N, C-alpha and C positions, 0 to 999 in steps of 0.2 A: 146525372144518375137517371137511368132508363125505368119507368115504373110500368111499362107498358107490357102486358101479357103477351105472351105467344099464342099466335094466330092460326096455330096448325089445326087443318080439318082432317079428318078421315074421309077418305074419297068415295068409299063403297058404304057408308052409313049417313042417314039423314045429319044424325048432329053430333057432337061429340059427350052429349049426356047421354045418350044410348049407347055408346060403348062404355063409359062410366055404368050404367046401369046393367049391360050384360057383363061386364067385370066383376060388379057387386053381387049378382046373381049366380055366377059361378063360382065366387069364393064362398058366398053363404052354401051353396051345395055341397060344396067339397068337406066344409065343418059339419053338415047334416050327417053326411056319410060316415066321417072319421066318430063322429058321436055314436052314432048307431052301431060302427064294429067297436068301439070301447065296449058300449052296454050289453053288448051280444056275447061278447069275449069271455069264456068260461073262466071262473075264478081258479087262482094258482093255488096248489096245495101249500106252497112254500109262505103264502101271505094269511092262511087261514088261522084264526085264534082257537087254541085248543078249549074244548066245551067242559064246564063244570062238572065234576062224575066222572068223565071217560078216563079210562085207565091205559096209558099209551106205555107199551112195553118195547123196551129198545136193547141193543147189545151196549155192555156198560165196558169200555176199554180204559186200560190206565192212561195217563197223561203225565208228561213230564213235565215236575215244577223247576221253572227258570226263577233262581232268584234275583230280584232287583237290585240296584245300586242304592247303597243306604242314603236317605235325604240329608242334607245340612240344613240344621236350623240356623237362622238368622236371629242374631241376639235382638231383643225388642229396641234398645237404645241406639242400634244402628239405625241411620238415615243415609238415603241417598238422594242426590239433588241431581237432575239433570238441565243443562243450562243450553238452550238454541239460541246461538246469533247468528243472523242472516243480514245481509245489505239489502234495502229497498232500492229497485227502479224508481225515477223520477218519473218516468214515461208510461 
C-alpha cells in the first residue's frame, strides 16, 4: 500500500499553498458577491405577508367542487403484521 502523497507542483507559482490560497480567495469572493446579490434583490410580491387591517379586494370566481372518494375505515381489532426475511452474507 502506497501512502506517499502526490508531489505535483504548479510550475508558474511558488508553492502549492499559494494556489490553494488563491482558489480559496476566489471562492470566498464568489460567495460574497452572491450574498450581496441576494440581499439587494427586491422582495417578491408573491412572498409578502398581508398586513393586519389592510383590505385586499379581489375578484371572486366560482370554483368547481370535486368530491373525494369515500374513506374506508379499518376495524380497530384488525391487525397487520409484516415479516421481512432475508439471508445474510457471511463475507
